[in-house]
A tleap script that builds the chain and sets N, CA, C and O, in Angstrom:
source leaprc.protein.ff14SB
mol = sequence {
  NLEU ASN PRO PRO HIE THR HIE PRO ARG ALA
  THR GLU ILE LEU VAL VAL VAL GLU GLY THR
  LEU TYR VAL GLY PHE VAL THR SER ASN THR
  ASP ASN ARG LEU ILE ALA LYS LEU LEU TYR
  PRO GLY ASP VAL PHE VAL PHE PRO ILE GLY
  LEU ILE HIE PHE GLN PHE ASN VAL GLY LYS
  THR LYS ALA VAL ALA PHE ALA GLY LEU SER
  SER GLN ASN PRO GLY VAL ILE THR ILE ALA
  ASN ALA VAL PHE GLY PRO ASN PRO SER ILE
  ASN PRO ASP ILE LEU VAL LYS ALA PHE GLN
  LEU ASP LYS ASN VAL VAL LYS LYS LEU GLN
  SER LYS PHE TRP TRP ALA ASN CASN
}
set mol.1.N position { -38.950 23.442 -44.905 }
set mol.1.CA position { -39.864 22.544 -45.091 }
set mol.1.C position { -40.643 22.687 -46.452 }
set mol.1.O position { -41.132 23.767 -46.784 }
set mol.2.N position { -40.734 21.608 -47.187 }
set mol.2.CA position { -41.518 21.503 -48.405 }
set mol.2.C position { -42.763 20.567 -47.934 }
set mol.2.O position { -42.651 19.345 -47.838 }
set mol.3.N position { -43.899 21.242 -47.665 }
set mol.3.CA position { -44.970 20.559 -46.972 }
set mol.3.C position { -45.559 19.431 -47.785 }
set mol.3.O position { -45.296 19.325 -48.983 }
set mol.4.N position { -46.309 18.632 -47.187 }
set mol.4.CA position { -47.008 17.530 -47.885 }
set mol.4.C position { -47.716 17.911 -49.146 }
set mol.4.O position { -48.671 18.682 -49.049 }
set mol.5.N position { -47.349 17.448 -50.345 }
set mol.5.CA position { -48.007 17.820 -51.543 }
set mol.5.C position { -47.841 16.645 -52.522 }
set mol.5.O position { -47.178 15.679 -52.144 }
set mol.6.N position { -48.360 16.649 -53.682 }
set mol.6.CA position { -48.433 15.612 -54.601 }
set mol.6.C position { -48.177 16.229 -56.053 }
set mol.6.O position { -48.484 17.403 -56.259 }
set mol.7.N position { -47.648 15.485 -57.003 }
set mol.7.CA position { -47.491 15.855 -58.410 }
set mol.7.C position { -48.318 14.796 -59.204 }
set mol.7.O position { -47.874 13.662 -59.385 }
set mol.8.N position { -49.584 15.215 -59.693 }
set mol.8.CA position { -50.502 14.151 -60.141 }
set mol.8.C position { -49.980 13.570 -61.549 }
set mol.8.O position { -50.435 12.510 -61.977 }
set mol.9.N position { -49.132 14.210 -62.161 }
set mol.9.CA position { -48.616 13.811 -63.378 }
set mol.9.C position { -47.125 13.471 -63.536 }
set mol.9.O position { -46.583 13.331 -64.632 }
set mol.10.N position { -46.534 13.354 -62.394 }
set mol.10.CA position { -44.932 13.066 -62.540 }
set mol.10.C position { -44.422 12.358 -61.304 }
set mol.10.O position { -44.939 12.484 -60.194 }
set mol.11.N position { -43.315 11.564 -61.591 }
set mol.11.CA position { -42.373 11.011 -60.555 }
set mol.11.C position { -41.421 12.086 -60.230 }
set mol.11.O position { -40.969 12.812 -61.116 }
set mol.12.N position { -41.089 12.216 -58.952 }
set mol.12.CA position { -39.915 13.204 -58.611 }
set mol.12.C position { -38.719 12.437 -58.121 }
set mol.12.O position { -38.890 11.449 -57.407 }
set mol.13.N position { -37.481 12.851 -58.477 }
set mol.13.CA position { -36.252 12.259 -57.943 }
set mol.13.C position { -35.570 13.455 -57.304 }
set mol.13.O position { -35.543 14.553 -57.860 }
set mol.14.N position { -35.030 13.217 -56.140 }
set mol.14.CA position { -34.328 14.201 -55.281 }
set mol.14.C position { -32.884 13.765 -55.037 }
set mol.14.O position { -32.622 12.636 -54.621 }
set mol.15.N position { -31.957 14.679 -55.304 }
set mol.15.CA position { -30.550 14.527 -54.871 }
set mol.15.C position { -30.176 15.510 -53.956 }
set mol.15.O position { -30.425 16.695 -54.177 }
set mol.16.N position { -29.496 15.064 -52.761 }
set mol.16.CA position { -29.067 15.973 -51.782 }
set mol.16.C position { -27.560 16.286 -52.065 }
set mol.16.O position { -26.689 15.438 -52.256 }
set mol.17.N position { -27.406 17.553 -52.061 }
set mol.17.CA position { -25.928 18.087 -52.253 }
set mol.17.C position { -25.290 18.565 -50.989 }
set mol.17.O position { -24.093 18.340 -50.809 }
set mol.18.N position { -25.941 19.155 -50.174 }
set mol.18.CA position { -25.599 19.712 -48.789 }
set mol.18.C position { -26.645 19.494 -47.723 }
set mol.18.O position { -27.832 19.569 -48.041 }
set mol.19.N position { -26.290 19.231 -46.480 }
set mol.19.CA position { -27.199 19.163 -45.418 }
set mol.19.C position { -27.918 17.799 -45.258 }
set mol.19.O position { -27.608 16.820 -45.937 }
set mol.20.N position { -28.861 17.790 -44.354 }
set mol.20.CA position { -29.554 16.625 -43.935 }
set mol.20.C position { -31.093 16.795 -44.155 }
set mol.20.O position { -31.670 17.672 -43.513 }
set mol.21.N position { -31.749 16.055 -44.975 }
set mol.21.CA position { -33.032 16.100 -45.018 }
set mol.21.C position { -33.806 14.884 -44.651 }
set mol.21.O position { -33.389 13.773 -44.978 }
set mol.22.N position { -34.872 15.035 -44.012 }
set mol.22.CA position { -35.868 13.919 -43.779 }
set mol.22.C position { -36.923 14.018 -44.794 }
set mol.22.O position { -37.541 15.068 -44.971 }
set mol.23.N position { -37.146 12.921 -45.481 }
set mol.23.CA position { -38.063 12.953 -46.731 }
set mol.23.C position { -38.962 11.755 -46.566 }
set mol.23.O position { -38.619 10.816 -45.846 }
set mol.24.N position { -40.037 11.767 -47.178 }
set mol.24.CA position { -40.944 10.642 -47.219 }
set mol.24.C position { -42.106 10.779 -48.130 }
set mol.24.O position { -42.411 11.831 -48.692 }
set mol.25.N position { -42.729 9.665 -48.238 }
set mol.25.CA position { -44.070 9.642 -49.038 }
set mol.25.C position { -45.052 8.661 -48.454 }
set mol.25.O position { -44.577 7.752 -47.774 }
set mol.26.N position { -46.315 8.718 -48.621 }
set mol.26.CA position { -47.235 7.886 -48.094 }
set mol.26.C position { -47.833 7.079 -49.199 }
set mol.26.O position { -48.347 7.634 -50.171 }
set mol.27.N position { -47.776 5.777 -49.071 }
set mol.27.CA position { -48.359 4.909 -50.049 }
set mol.27.C position { -49.954 5.165 -50.123 }
set mol.27.O position { -50.565 5.796 -49.261 }
set mol.28.N position { -50.521 4.614 -51.222 }
set mol.28.CA position { -52.023 4.765 -51.502 }
set mol.28.C position { -52.778 3.992 -50.546 }
set mol.28.O position { -52.276 3.166 -49.784 }
set mol.29.N position { -54.142 4.322 -50.621 }
set mol.29.CA position { -55.213 3.541 -49.698 }
set mol.29.C position { -55.117 2.074 -50.138 }
set mol.29.O position { -54.882 1.875 -51.330 }
set mol.30.N position { -55.263 1.075 -49.359 }
set mol.30.CA position { -55.631 1.086 -47.839 }
set mol.30.C position { -54.446 1.167 -46.997 }
set mol.30.O position { -54.606 1.457 -45.811 }
set mol.31.N position { -53.352 0.963 -47.426 }
set mol.31.CA position { -52.128 0.898 -46.600 }
set mol.31.C position { -51.774 2.139 -45.907 }
set mol.31.O position { -51.614 2.124 -44.687 }
set mol.32.N position { -51.633 3.252 -46.616 }
set mol.32.CA position { -51.297 4.553 -46.223 }
set mol.32.C position { -50.067 4.426 -45.425 }
set mol.32.O position { -50.011 5.022 -44.349 }
set mol.33.N position { -49.008 3.670 -45.859 }
set mol.33.CA position { -47.876 3.405 -45.155 }
set mol.33.C position { -46.866 4.601 -45.493 }
set mol.33.O position { -46.744 5.028 -46.641 }
set mol.34.N position { -46.126 5.127 -44.361 }
set mol.34.CA position { -45.117 6.077 -44.559 }
set mol.34.C position { -43.790 5.326 -45.013 }
set mol.34.O position { -43.384 4.347 -44.387 }
set mol.35.N position { -43.154 5.813 -46.096 }
set mol.35.CA position { -41.957 5.437 -46.405 }
set mol.35.C position { -40.943 6.675 -46.431 }
set mol.35.O position { -40.992 7.509 -47.334 }
set mol.36.N position { -40.009 6.741 -45.368 }
set mol.36.CA position { -39.367 7.874 -45.098 }
set mol.36.C position { -37.896 7.514 -44.734 }
set mol.36.O position { -37.614 6.401 -44.290 }
set mol.37.N position { -36.998 8.456 -44.928 }
set mol.37.CA position { -35.588 8.227 -44.679 }
set mol.37.C position { -34.760 9.445 -44.515 }
set mol.37.O position { -35.064 10.423 -45.199 }
set mol.38.N position { -33.824 9.516 -43.758 }
set mol.38.CA position { -32.832 10.623 -43.590 }
set mol.38.C position { -31.820 10.640 -44.753 }
set mol.38.O position { -31.119 9.666 -45.028 }
set mol.39.N position { -31.790 11.749 -45.382 }
set mol.39.CA position { -30.873 11.782 -46.736 }
set mol.39.C position { -29.649 12.695 -46.411 }
set mol.39.O position { -29.841 13.763 -45.831 }
set mol.40.N position { -28.477 12.324 -46.749 }
set mol.40.CA position { -27.209 13.034 -46.596 }
set mol.40.C position { -26.666 13.352 -48.004 }
set mol.40.O position { -27.153 12.838 -49.011 }
set mol.41.N position { -25.632 14.222 -48.033 }
set mol.41.CA position { -25.107 14.634 -49.384 }
set mol.41.C position { -24.699 13.262 -50.161 }
set mol.41.O position { -24.011 12.356 -49.691 }
set mol.42.N position { -25.236 13.313 -51.353 }
set mol.42.CA position { -24.953 12.196 -52.287 }
set mol.42.C position { -26.179 11.126 -52.294 }
set mol.42.O position { -26.235 10.227 -53.133 }
set mol.43.N position { -27.046 11.290 -51.389 }
set mol.43.CA position { -28.231 10.371 -51.363 }
set mol.43.C position { -29.176 10.862 -52.348 }
set mol.43.O position { -29.303 12.056 -52.620 }
set mol.44.N position { -29.865 9.879 -52.897 }
set mol.44.CA position { -30.943 10.078 -53.824 }
set mol.44.C position { -32.381 9.428 -53.300 }
set mol.44.O position { -32.386 8.434 -52.574 }
set mol.45.N position { -33.406 9.979 -53.669 }
set mol.45.CA position { -34.737 9.511 -53.245 }
set mol.45.C position { -35.707 9.649 -54.378 }
set mol.45.O position { -35.634 10.625 -55.124 }
set mol.46.N position { -36.624 8.703 -54.543 }
set mol.46.CA position { -37.639 8.751 -55.625 }
set mol.46.C position { -38.995 8.973 -54.929 }
set mol.46.O position { -39.272 8.321 -53.922 }
set mol.47.N position { -39.799 9.830 -55.415 }
set mol.47.CA position { -41.228 10.013 -55.037 }
set mol.47.C position { -42.069 9.562 -56.154 }
set mol.47.O position { -42.078 10.217 -57.196 }
set mol.48.N position { -42.874 8.351 -56.010 }
set mol.48.CA position { -43.693 7.883 -57.013 }
set mol.48.C position { -44.787 8.931 -57.539 }
set mol.48.O position { -45.272 9.773 -56.784 }
set mol.49.N position { -45.106 8.828 -58.752 }
set mol.49.CA position { -46.092 9.771 -59.270 }
set mol.49.C position { -47.513 9.678 -58.434 }
set mol.49.O position { -48.047 8.608 -58.142 }
set mol.50.N position { -47.957 10.789 -58.150 }
set mol.50.CA position { -49.234 11.032 -57.544 }
set mol.50.C position { -49.230 10.714 -56.160 }
set mol.50.O position { -50.323 10.782 -55.598 }
set mol.51.N position { -48.194 10.366 -55.455 }
set mol.51.CA position { -48.317 10.147 -53.940 }
set mol.51.C position { -47.837 11.307 -53.141 }
set mol.51.O position { -46.935 12.039 -53.547 }
set mol.52.N position { -48.441 11.470 -52.012 }
set mol.52.CA position { -48.262 12.628 -51.137 }
set mol.52.C position { -46.835 12.446 -50.589 }
set mol.52.O position { -46.459 11.359 -50.151 }
set mol.53.N position { -45.996 13.613 -50.626 }
set mol.53.CA position { -44.701 13.439 -50.196 }
set mol.53.C position { -44.251 14.753 -49.592 }
set mol.53.O position { -44.974 15.744 -49.694 }
set mol.54.N position { -43.079 14.801 -48.966 }
set mol.54.CA position { -42.573 15.971 -48.290 }
set mol.54.C position { -41.023 15.848 -48.162 }
set mol.54.O position { -40.450 14.774 -48.351 }
set mol.55.N position { -40.361 17.020 -47.825 }
set mol.55.CA position { -38.905 17.241 -47.509 }
set mol.55.C position { -38.836 18.193 -46.376 }
set mol.55.O position { -39.547 19.192 -46.270 }
set mol.56.N position { -37.845 17.774 -45.460 }
set mol.56.CA position { -37.731 18.738 -44.202 }
set mol.56.C position { -36.309 18.780 -43.860 }
set mol.56.O position { -35.672 17.737 -43.714 }
set mol.57.N position { -35.781 19.941 -43.724 }
set mol.57.CA position { -34.322 20.115 -43.471 }
set mol.57.C position { -34.276 19.867 -41.826 }
set mol.57.O position { -34.832 20.658 -41.064 }
set mol.58.N position { -33.654 18.849 -41.416 }
set mol.58.CA position { -33.517 18.533 -39.978 }
set mol.58.C position { -32.000 18.791 -39.540 }
set mol.58.O position { -31.608 18.497 -38.411 }
set mol.59.N position { -31.262 19.302 -40.412 }
set mol.59.CA position { -29.819 19.649 -40.017 }
set mol.59.C position { -29.688 20.978 -39.327 }
set mol.59.O position { -30.708 21.646 -39.162 }
set mol.60.N position { -28.494 21.433 -38.899 }
set mol.60.CA position { -28.292 22.660 -38.298 }
set mol.60.C position { -27.817 23.737 -39.331 }
set mol.60.O position { -27.587 24.908 -39.027 }
set mol.61.N position { -27.695 23.195 -40.620 }
set mol.61.CA position { -27.278 24.090 -41.703 }
set mol.61.C position { -28.162 24.148 -42.846 }
set mol.61.O position { -29.010 23.261 -42.941 }
set mol.62.N position { -28.097 25.087 -43.764 }
set mol.62.CA position { -28.862 24.976 -44.978 }
set mol.62.C position { -28.650 23.700 -45.717 }
set mol.62.O position { -27.584 23.086 -45.754 }
set mol.63.N position { -29.794 23.347 -46.320 }
set mol.63.CA position { -29.742 22.194 -47.161 }
set mol.63.C position { -29.861 22.532 -48.714 }
set mol.63.O position { -30.576 23.439 -49.142 }
set mol.64.N position { -29.120 21.742 -49.466 }
set mol.64.CA position { -29.281 22.059 -50.932 }
set mol.64.C position { -29.576 20.728 -51.585 }
set mol.64.O position { -28.883 19.738 -51.349 }
set mol.65.N position { -30.615 20.713 -52.412 }
set mol.65.CA position { -31.032 19.481 -53.118 }
set mol.65.C position { -31.594 19.888 -54.541 }
set mol.65.O position { -32.198 20.937 -54.766 }
set mol.66.N position { -31.328 18.978 -55.397 }
set mol.66.CA position { -31.837 19.032 -56.752 }
set mol.66.C position { -32.881 18.063 -56.996 }
set mol.66.O position { -32.736 16.861 -56.776 }
set mol.67.N position { -34.129 18.689 -57.538 }
set mol.67.CA position { -35.177 17.762 -57.780 }
set mol.67.C position { -35.465 17.761 -59.360 }
set mol.67.O position { -35.430 18.777 -60.053 }
set mol.68.N position { -35.734 16.561 -59.792 }
set mol.68.CA position { -36.163 16.440 -61.189 }
set mol.68.C position { -37.547 15.641 -61.279 }
set mol.68.O position { -37.809 14.714 -60.512 }
set mol.69.N position { -38.408 16.085 -62.286 }
set mol.69.CA position { -39.594 15.548 -62.456 }
set mol.69.C position { -39.766 14.954 -63.851 }
set mol.69.O position { -39.197 15.426 -64.835 }
set mol.70.N position { -40.517 13.972 -63.886 }
set mol.70.CA position { -40.692 13.072 -65.195 }
set mol.70.C position { -41.567 13.622 -66.286 }
set mol.70.O position { -41.792 13.008 -67.329 }
set mol.71.N position { -42.099 14.934 -65.966 }
set mol.71.CA position { -42.981 15.565 -66.749 }
set mol.71.C position { -42.755 17.136 -66.963 }
set mol.71.O position { -42.482 17.826 -65.981 }
set mol.72.N position { -42.854 17.654 -68.113 }
set mol.72.CA position { -42.771 19.011 -68.278 }
set mol.72.C position { -43.938 19.829 -67.635 }
set mol.72.O position { -43.851 21.044 -67.459 }
set mol.73.N position { -45.055 19.077 -67.290 }
set mol.73.CA position { -46.246 19.726 -66.717 }
set mol.73.C position { -46.696 18.705 -65.557 }
set mol.73.O position { -47.729 18.043 -65.659 }
set mol.74.N position { -45.825 18.632 -64.430 }
set mol.74.CA position { -46.163 17.662 -63.368 }
set mol.74.C position { -47.284 17.952 -62.453 }
set mol.74.O position { -47.812 17.065 -61.782 }
set mol.75.N position { -47.673 19.257 -62.420 }
set mol.75.CA position { -48.706 19.822 -61.537 }
set mol.75.C position { -48.301 19.737 -60.096 }
set mol.75.O position { -47.407 18.951 -59.782 }
set mol.76.N position { -48.873 20.464 -59.225 }
set mol.76.CA position { -48.621 20.294 -57.809 }
set mol.76.C position { -49.906 20.672 -56.994 }
set mol.76.O position { -50.630 21.622 -57.293 }
set mol.77.N position { -50.108 19.850 -55.959 }
set mol.77.CA position { -51.276 20.072 -55.078 }
set mol.77.C position { -50.666 20.083 -53.635 }
set mol.77.O position { -50.219 19.045 -53.146 }
set mol.78.N position { -50.656 21.200 -53.007 }
set mol.78.CA position { -50.182 21.215 -51.626 }
set mol.78.C position { -51.392 20.939 -50.866 }
set mol.78.O position { -52.380 21.670 -50.934 }
set mol.79.N position { -51.321 19.728 -50.028 }
set mol.79.CA position { -52.426 19.145 -49.309 }
set mol.79.C position { -53.198 20.131 -48.424 }
set mol.79.O position { -54.415 20.270 -48.542 }
set mol.80.N position { -52.477 20.799 -47.554 }
set mol.80.CA position { -53.135 21.692 -46.570 }
set mol.80.C position { -53.910 22.911 -47.268 }
set mol.80.O position { -55.006 23.328 -46.893 }
set mol.81.N position { -53.194 23.394 -48.300 }
set mol.81.CA position { -53.754 24.578 -49.071 }
set mol.81.C position { -55.057 24.065 -49.743 }
set mol.81.O position { -56.082 24.739 -49.639 }
set mol.82.N position { -55.051 22.904 -50.423 }
set mol.82.CA position { -56.186 22.475 -51.149 }
set mol.82.C position { -57.290 22.084 -50.200 }
set mol.82.O position { -58.440 22.235 -50.614 }
set mol.83.N position { -57.117 21.627 -49.051 }
set mol.83.CA position { -58.180 21.224 -48.131 }
set mol.83.C position { -58.631 22.440 -47.260 }
set mol.83.O position { -59.839 22.601 -47.088 }
set mol.84.N position { -57.754 23.291 -46.710 }
set mol.84.CA position { -58.217 24.254 -45.868 }
set mol.84.C position { -58.221 25.784 -46.504 }
set mol.84.O position { -58.683 26.750 -45.898 }
set mol.85.N position { -57.663 25.843 -47.751 }
set mol.85.CA position { -57.707 27.103 -48.383 }
set mol.85.C position { -58.389 27.316 -49.767 }
set mol.85.O position { -58.121 28.311 -50.440 }
set mol.86.N position { -59.246 26.401 -50.170 }
set mol.86.CA position { -59.843 26.673 -51.440 }
set mol.86.C position { -60.874 27.899 -51.411 }
set mol.86.O position { -61.376 28.326 -50.371 }
set mol.87.N position { -61.126 28.413 -52.707 }
set mol.87.CA position { -61.979 29.455 -52.749 }
set mol.87.C position { -63.152 28.993 -53.762 }
set mol.87.O position { -62.925 28.714 -54.939 }
set mol.88.N position { -64.325 28.948 -53.217 }
set mol.88.CA position { -64.912 29.127 -51.878 }
set mol.88.C position { -64.391 27.969 -51.084 }
set mol.88.O position { -63.948 26.955 -51.624 }
set mol.89.N position { -64.458 28.154 -49.726 }
set mol.89.CA position { -64.087 27.231 -48.619 }
set mol.89.C position { -64.987 26.036 -48.810 }
set mol.89.O position { -66.153 26.095 -49.200 }
set mol.90.N position { -64.310 24.931 -48.488 }
set mol.90.CA position { -65.114 23.653 -48.209 }
set mol.90.C position { -65.904 23.823 -46.858 }
set mol.90.O position { -65.454 24.333 -45.832 }
set mol.91.N position { -67.169 23.301 -47.045 }
set mol.91.CA position { -68.071 23.460 -45.788 }
set mol.91.C position { -67.319 22.855 -44.658 }
set mol.91.O position { -66.747 21.777 -44.817 }
set mol.92.N position { -67.287 23.495 -43.519 }
set mol.92.CA position { -66.598 22.984 -42.308 }
set mol.92.C position { -67.132 21.647 -41.776 }
set mol.92.O position { -66.388 20.848 -41.209 }
set mol.93.N position { -68.444 21.423 -41.974 }
set mol.93.CA position { -69.144 20.266 -41.545 }
set mol.93.C position { -68.461 19.087 -42.227 }
set mol.93.O position { -68.233 18.044 -41.615 }
set mol.94.N position { -68.144 19.269 -43.489 }
set mol.94.CA position { -67.498 18.096 -44.219 }
set mol.94.C position { -66.117 17.835 -43.678 }
set mol.94.O position { -65.722 16.676 -43.555 }
set mol.95.N position { -65.366 18.866 -43.351 }
set mol.95.CA position { -64.093 18.653 -42.885 }
set mol.95.C position { -64.058 18.105 -41.386 }
set mol.95.O position { -63.172 17.359 -40.968 }
set mol.96.N position { -65.120 18.565 -40.643 }
set mol.96.CA position { -65.167 17.965 -39.209 }
set mol.96.C position { -65.334 16.542 -39.274 }
set mol.96.O position { -64.707 15.834 -38.487 }
set mol.97.N position { -66.231 15.967 -40.255 }
set mol.97.CA position { -66.469 14.552 -40.240 }
set mol.97.C position { -65.134 13.831 -41.012 }
set mol.97.O position { -64.715 12.752 -40.593 }
set mol.98.N position { -64.582 14.423 -42.021 }
set mol.98.CA position { -63.536 13.763 -42.673 }
set mol.98.C position { -62.330 13.621 -41.808 }
set mol.98.O position { -61.637 12.606 -41.883 }
set mol.99.N position { -62.026 14.682 -40.920 }
set mol.99.CA position { -60.818 14.727 -40.144 }
set mol.99.C position { -60.975 14.513 -38.735 }
set mol.99.O position { -60.018 14.624 -37.969 }
set mol.100.N position { -62.321 14.162 -38.289 }
set mol.100.CA position { -62.736 14.014 -36.944 }
set mol.100.C position { -62.192 15.059 -36.091 }
set mol.100.O position { -61.464 14.751 -35.147 }
set mol.101.N position { -62.494 16.301 -36.352 }
set mol.101.CA position { -61.990 17.561 -35.650 }
set mol.101.C position { -63.305 18.294 -35.146 }
set mol.101.O position { -64.437 18.114 -35.595 }
set mol.102.N position { -62.953 19.110 -34.179 }
set mol.102.CA position { -63.991 20.072 -33.644 }
set mol.102.C position { -64.069 21.094 -34.699 }
set mol.102.O position { -63.099 21.476 -35.355 }
set mol.103.N position { -65.435 21.570 -34.842 }
set mol.103.CA position { -65.736 22.548 -35.798 }
set mol.103.C position { -64.822 23.884 -35.695 }
set mol.103.O position { -64.434 24.564 -36.645 }
set mol.104.N position { -64.567 24.102 -34.302 }
set mol.104.CA position { -63.722 25.438 -34.136 }
set mol.104.C position { -62.301 25.215 -34.652 }
set mol.104.O position { -61.686 26.147 -35.171 }
set mol.105.N position { -61.770 24.000 -34.518 }
set mol.105.CA position { -60.449 23.744 -35.111 }
set mol.105.C position { -60.510 23.885 -36.571 }
set mol.105.O position { -59.653 24.532 -37.173 }
set mol.106.N position { -61.517 23.288 -37.180 }
set mol.106.CA position { -61.572 23.486 -38.657 }
set mol.106.C position { -61.658 24.917 -39.107 }
set mol.106.O position { -61.018 25.333 -40.073 }
set mol.107.N position { -62.453 25.649 -38.395 }
set mol.107.CA position { -62.563 27.142 -38.856 }
set mol.107.C position { -61.176 27.857 -38.557 }
set mol.107.O position { -60.783 28.732 -39.328 }
set mol.108.N position { -60.372 27.460 -37.352 }
set mol.108.CA position { -59.206 28.122 -37.159 }
set mol.108.C position { -58.151 27.717 -38.197 }
set mol.108.O position { -57.257 28.501 -38.518 }
set mol.109.N position { -58.273 26.347 -38.779 }
set mol.109.CA position { -57.336 26.022 -39.837 }
set mol.109.C position { -57.619 26.823 -41.066 }
set mol.109.O position { -56.738 27.379 -41.721 }
set mol.110.N position { -58.938 26.852 -41.354 }
set mol.110.CA position { -59.275 27.601 -42.613 }
set mol.110.C position { -58.953 29.132 -42.497 }
set mol.110.O position { -58.641 29.737 -43.522 }
set mol.111.N position { -59.013 29.763 -41.330 }
set mol.111.CA position { -58.592 31.173 -41.227 }
set mol.111.C position { -57.034 31.287 -41.394 }
set mol.111.O position { -56.553 32.376 -41.708 }
set mol.112.N position { -56.240 30.195 -41.193 }
set mol.112.CA position { -54.773 30.294 -41.393 }
set mol.112.C position { -54.518 30.385 -42.858 }
set mol.112.O position { -53.412 30.833 -43.160 }
set mol.113.N position { -55.302 30.056 -43.810 }
set mol.113.CA position { -55.259 30.106 -45.238 }
set mol.113.C position { -56.068 31.192 -45.839 }
set mol.113.O position { -56.492 31.080 -46.989 }
set mol.114.N position { -56.283 32.155 -45.170 }
set mol.114.CA position { -57.019 33.445 -45.690 }
set mol.114.C position { -56.404 33.929 -46.975 }
set mol.114.O position { -57.124 34.358 -47.876 }
set mol.115.N position { -55.109 33.874 -47.087 }
set mol.115.CA position { -54.413 34.370 -48.377 }
set mol.115.C position { -54.786 33.560 -49.560 }
set mol.115.O position { -54.706 34.047 -50.688 }
set mol.116.N position { -55.195 32.333 -49.353 }
set mol.116.CA position { -55.604 31.492 -50.537 }
set mol.116.C position { -56.944 31.899 -51.074 }
set mol.116.O position { -57.289 31.583 -52.213 }
set mol.117.N position { -57.762 32.653 -50.199 }
set mol.117.CA position { -58.963 32.958 -50.553 }
set mol.117.C position { -59.154 34.365 -51.014 }
set mol.117.O position { -60.265 34.770 -51.360 }
set mol.118.N position { -57.950 35.212 -51.026 }
set mol.118.CA position { -58.001 36.540 -51.441 }
set mol.118.C position { -56.991 36.678 -52.612 }
set mol.118.O position { -56.837 37.765 -53.169 }
savepdb mol mol.pdb
quit
């Protein structure tokens, strides 16, 4: 799994060489529509600049893919790390309201990212 992340300064292109990948990106507000596809060897997929996207190996074997980015400095923001693992932590009350979660759930998620705070 390459978890949901974004490249704020680059478009990404992915070419699958081996295996099967489920990939996708989410369009921007207000649609927030998932554009996703199963990719097989030889398939190509483009992730537009700045949009949240992911890749997930759904096959029974290893997957091999090559990615190219349209910038030498694309940046990367891994969404879960940025939300639940910043240093200092985001006040749990903010995340409770933003994600409509119980405060204990937010604190548990934040604790999963202890490494990001150390």
